[in-house]
C-alpha positions as CSV (number, residue, x, y, z in Angstrom):
1,X,-18.6,11.5,-1.9
2,X,-16.9,14.2,-3.9
3,X,-16.7,18.0,-3.9
4,X,-17.2,19.1,-7.5
5,X,-16.4,22.4,-9.2
6,X,-17.6,22.6,-12.8
7,X,-15.5,24.6,-15.2
8,X,-16.5,25.6,-18.7
9,X,-14.1,26.8,-21.4
10,X,-15.0,28.0,-24.8
11,X,-12.2,30.3,-25.8
12,X,-9.0,28.8,-27.0
13,X,-5.6,30.1,-25.9
14,X,-4.3,31.0,-29.3
15,X,-0.7,31.4,-28.3
16,X,-0.6,28.2,-26.2
17,X,1.9,26.5,-28.4
18,X,4.4,29.3,-28.1
19,X,3.9,30.2,-24.5
20,X,3.1,27.0,-22.7
21,X,4.0,24.3,-25.2
22,X,0.4,23.0,-25.8
23,X,-1.8,22.8,-28.8
24,X,-4.5,25.5,-28.5
25,X,-7.2,22.8,-29.0
26,X,-5.7,20.7,-26.2
27,X,-5.2,23.4,-23.7
28,X,-7.3,24.1,-20.6
29,X,-6.4,27.0,-18.3
30,X,-7.2,27.0,-14.6
31,X,-6.4,29.8,-12.1
32,X,-3.7,28.8,-9.7
33,X,-5.7,30.2,-6.7
34,X,-8.5,27.8,-7.6
35,X,-6.1,24.9,-7.3
36,X,-4.9,26.2,-3.9
37,X,-8.5,26.6,-2.6
38,X,-9.4,23.1,-4.0
39,X,-6.6,21.5,-2.0
40,X,-7.4,23.5,1.1
41,X,-11.1,22.6,1.0
42,X,-10.1,18.9,0.5
43,X,-7.9,19.0,3.6
44,X,-10.6,20.8,5.6
45,X,-13.5,18.5,4.6
46,X,-11.7,15.2,4.0
47,X,-13.6,14.9,0.8
48,X,-11.8,14.6,-2.6
49,X,-12.1,17.8,-4.6
50,X,-12.7,17.5,-8.3
51,X,-12.7,19.9,-11.2
52,X,-15.1,18.7,-13.9
53,X,-14.3,20.4,-17.1
54,X,-16.4,20.8,-20.3
55,X,-15.3,22.8,-23.3
56,X,-17.2,23.8,-26.4
57,X,-15.0,25.6,-29.0
58,X,-16.2,29.1,-29.7
59,X,-19.1,29.0,-27.2
60,X,-17.8,32.1,-25.5
61,X,-19.3,34.7,-23.2
62,X,-19.6,36.9,-26.3
63,X,-21.7,34.2,-28.1
64,X,-23.9,33.6,-25.1
65,X,-24.3,37.3,-24.5
66,X,-25.6,37.9,-28.0
67,X,-29.1,36.8,-26.9
68,X,-29.2,39.0,-23.9
69,X,-31.1,42.3,-24.3
70,X,-28.7,45.3,-24.4
71,X,-30.2,46.9,-21.2
72,X,-29.4,43.8,-19.2
73,X,-25.8,43.6,-20.7
74,X,-25.3,47.3,-19.7
75,X,-26.6,46.6,-16.2
76,X,-24.4,43.6,-15.7
77,X,-21.4,45.6,-17.0
78,X,-22.2,48.4,-14.6
79,X,-22.3,45.9,-11.7
80,X,-19.0,44.3,-12.8
81,X,-17.4,47.6,-13.2
82,X,-18.4,49.0,-9.8
83,X,-15.4,48.6,-7.5
84,X,-17.5,48.1,-4.3
85,X,-20.4,46.1,-5.8
86,X,-20.9,42.8,-4.1
87,X,-22.9,39.8,-5.2
88,X,-22.0,40.1,-8.9
89,X,-22.9,36.4,-9.6
90,X,-26.4,36.7,-8.2
91,X,-27.0,39.5,-10.7
92,X,-25.9,37.2,-13.5
93,X,-28.1,34.4,-12.2
94,X,-31.1,36.8,-11.9
95,X,-30.6,37.8,-15.6
96,X,-30.6,34.1,-16.6
97,X,-33.7,33.4,-14.6
98,X,-35.5,36.4,-16.2
99,X,-34.4,35.3,-19.7
100,X,-35.6,31.7,-19.1
101,X,-38.8,32.7,-17.3
102,X,-42.2,31.2,-17.8
103,X,-42.4,32.2,-21.5
104,X,-39.1,33.2,-23.0
105,X,-39.1,34.4,-26.6
106,X,-38.7,31.7,-29.3
107,X,-35.3,33.2,-30.3
108,X,-34.0,32.7,-26.8
109,X,-35.4,29.2,-26.5
110,X,-33.8,28.2,-29.8
111,X,-30.3,29.6,-28.9
112,X,-30.5,28.0,-25.4
113,X,-31.5,24.7,-26.8
114,X,-28.6,24.9,-29.3
115,X,-26.1,25.8,-26.5
116,X,-27.4,23.0,-24.3
117,X,-27.1,20.5,-27.1
118,X,-23.5,21.5,-27.8
119,X,-22.6,21.3,-24.1
120,X,-24.3,17.9,-23.7
121,X,-22.5,16.5,-26.7
122,X,-19.0,17.8,-25.7
123,X,-16.4,15.7,-24.0
124,X,-16.3,16.2,-20.3
125,X,-13.1,15.7,-18.2
126,X,-12.1,15.3,-14.6
127,X,-9.1,16.7,-12.8
128,X,-8.6,16.1,-9.1
129,X,-7.3,19.0,-7.1
130,X,-4.5,16.7,-6.0
131,X,-3.4,16.0,-9.6
132,X,-3.7,19.7,-10.5
133,X,-1.5,20.7,-7.5
134,X,1.1,18.0,-8.4
135,X,1.2,19.1,-12.0
136,X,1.4,22.8,-11.0
137,X,4.4,22.1,-8.8
138,X,6.1,19.9,-11.4
139,X,5.5,22.2,-14.4
140,X,5.2,25.6,-12.9
141,X,7.7,27.4,-15.1
142,X,6.6,25.5,-18.2
143,X,2.8,25.9,-17.9
144,X,2.3,29.0,-15.8
145,X,3.3,31.7,-18.3
146,X,2.7,34.5,-15.8
147,X,5.5,33.5,-13.5
148,X,8.0,34.1,-16.3
149,X,6.9,37.6,-16.9
150,X,8.0,40.6,-14.9
151,X,5.1,42.6,-13.4
152,X,2.7,40.2,-15.1
153,X,-0.5,41.4,-13.4
154,X,0.3,45.1,-14.1
155,X,1.3,44.5,-17.7
156,X,-1.7,42.2,-18.4
157,X,-4.5,44.2,-16.8
158,X,-4.8,42.2,-13.6
159,X,-5.0,38.9,-15.4
160,X,-5.0,35.7,-13.3
161,X,-2.0,33.4,-13.0
162,X,-3.3,30.4,-14.9
163,X,-1.9,26.8,-14.9
164,X,-2.4,25.3,-18.4
165,X,-3.3,21.6,-18.7
166,X,-3.3,19.2,-21.6
167,X,-6.8,17.9,-22.0
168,X,-5.6,14.7,-23.6
169,X,-2.6,14.0,-21.3
170,X,-3.3,15.6,-17.9
171,X,-7.1,15.2,-17.5
172,X,-9.3,12.1,-17.5
173,X,-12.4,11.7,-19.5
174,X,-15.5,11.7,-17.3
175,X,-16.7,8.5,-19.0
176,X,-13.4,6.8,-18.0
177,X,-13.5,8.2,-14.5
178,X,-17.0,6.8,-14.0
179,X,-16.1,3.4,-15.5
180,X,-13.1,3.2,-13.1
181,X,-15.3,4.1,-10.2
182,X,-17.8,1.4,-11.2
183,X,-15.3,-1.3,-12.0
184,X,-12.7,-0.7,-9.3
185,X,-14.9,0.6,-6.5
186,X,-14.8,3.7,-4.3
187,X,-11.9,2.7,-2.1
188,X,-9.5,2.2,-5.0
189,X,-10.7,5.4,-6.6
190,X,-10.1,7.4,-3.4
191,X,-6.5,6.0,-3.4
192,X,-6.0,7.0,-7.0
193,X,-7.3,10.5,-6.3
194,X,-5.1,11.0,-3.3
195,X,-2.0,9.9,-5.3
196,X,-3.0,12.4,-8.0
197,X,-3.5,9.7,-10.6
198,X,-6.6,11.3,-12.0
């Protein structure tokens, strides 16, 4: 019915108000190439492409990495730093599988349970690729800071060009999305998604 890409964000864009006009607590960044690929996949498959976003303030990679043994952190860093290494994500997934194996340490179980609870309790949002693309085109120079900066990638260490969205104004709460789907039906929902209304 839908092609879904789940995005997690835990780090706030501290300069969001000055650089893209959004409150840091209300700002979600999405790489522009991901929007492009979402639209392309939707056109190729004839299936609506949705980004489902969940954010937990301060639940960052650094916080999650604090429970990973140093040897595994160093191994992962080595793989990520290797210019010709392929399959970096499988390495990360293998580390997680190892950490959550048949009998993980109590400290790991406790931290994972806490993280899972915070993610479960967070507000989840939906953004269709069509709406993301429409907002990107309408607000390119306001919300994509990188296009306003000369030699952005070189000056910012190869950083991605991100489109910044307002969680409260540009995205739809997942609960509202599901309620609309239930009350209005799939046909109306598909029309809304194609128009970029959600």
